[in-house]
C-alpha positions in Angstrom: 200.0 56.9 34.8 197.7 57.9 31.9 197.7 54.4 30.5 196.4 53.0 33.9 193.5 55.5 33.9 192.5 54.5 30.3 192.6 50.8 31.2 190.5 51.5 34.3 187.9 53.3 32.4 187.7 50.6 29.8 187.4 47.9 32.5 184.5 49.8 34.2 182.6 50.2 30.9 183.0 46.5 30.1 181.8 45.6 33.6 178.7 47.9 33.2 177.9 46.2 29.8 177.6 42.8 31.6 175.1 43.9 34.3 171.5 43.0 33.4 169.0 45.9 33.2 165.3 45.2 33.9 163.1 46.3 31.0 159.3 46.4 31.4 157.4 45.0 28.5 154.2 46.7 27.3 152.0 43.6 27.7 150.9 44.4 31.2 153.8 43.7 33.6 156.4 41.2 32.2 160.0 42.1 33.0 162.8 41.1 30.7 166.4 41.3 32.0 169.0 42.1 29.4 172.5 43.5 29.3 173.6 46.1 26.8 173.2 44.8 23.2 175.1 46.3 20.2 173.2 44.5 17.5 170.6 47.2 16.9 
């Protein structure tokens, strides 16, 4: 039972990492859509 919960939580986190998030740029109104990035 505990293993299924852990797998479910990992699946939800991976799904959230694929959803694009709108980020407003500081140049006046441009919007860049980007999912989570781990290269920073």
